[in-house]
C-alpha positions, 0 to 999 in steps of 0.5 A, a space after each residue: 045161817 045153818 040148820 041141823 035137819 038130821 031128824 028131817 032127813 029121817 023121816 019122810 013127810 015131817 016138817 019143821 019151821 024155824 026162825 033165824 036171825 043173823 048178821 050178814 056181811 055185805 052183799 057187794 058183789 061185782 057190777 053191783 053197787 055195795 049193799 049194807 045190811 042195817 040189822 040182822 036178816 031174818 029168815 022165817 022157813 018151813 022146811 019139809 021132807 018130800 021123797 028125800 029132798 027138803 024144801 024150804 019155803 018161807 020169806 027173808 026180811 032185811 033192812 039195806 042202805 042203798 045210794 040213789 042213782 039219781 042223787 047219790 043220797 044213802 037211804 034205807 029200804 026194807 026188803 021182803 023176799 020169799 024163798 023157795 029152795 029144794 036141797 038134797 044130801 049129796 050122799 044120796 047121789 054118789 059123785 056130787 059134791 055141794 052144787 046145784 043141779 036143776 034147782 037142787 041144791 045139794 049138801 052133805 052131812 046133817 046141816 043145810 047152809 042157807 047163807 048163799 041162798 039168802 044172799 042170792 035172793 036178797 041180791 035178786 030183790 034189789 031193783 036195777 035202778 035204785 032211787 030214793 023215792 019215785 019223784 027224785 029229781 037228781 042232780 043238775 048235770 051242770 053244777 051238780 046240786 041236788 034238784 030235790 032241794 031247789 032249782 039251781 039256776 043253771 040253763 036247762 036247754 043245751 043246744 047241740 052245737 051242730 044245730 047252734 046255726 039253726 037257732 040264729 035263724 029262728 031267733 031272727 024271726 
């Protein structure tokens, strides 16, 4: 997702509104479940040159496929994320490469690559515990049946073996 900002860099106060729709690779990352994108990611941004820093503000929209952490079923979810990034030409700061410092992402040339920022914002928008619905009952820990489809008949009350003798005392009464 590259944007030509040559004209925007030249004119302080200038604005540019863009809409992009491009496919991105999977959002898989170490320690995070795989997140597949079901459609191209849509980015609507307003770019502004404020004293040589290009501010990118707008929204990212994506449809992703996730796996429920309770019942393990795949489902799709729409994500809408607000994005607010600041870019500066590395040529204005000798010794700077394409890195980030104090919230400013440095770039070189006349193009800004939004791919990393879009990816990071989408990953940050994912819930920590993914569930297909709020009242998902998950799987039975004994037999593995999906409890959303109905009860399995397994005995749910597990007694700690260390306390089993106390249960026998209660049964005598």
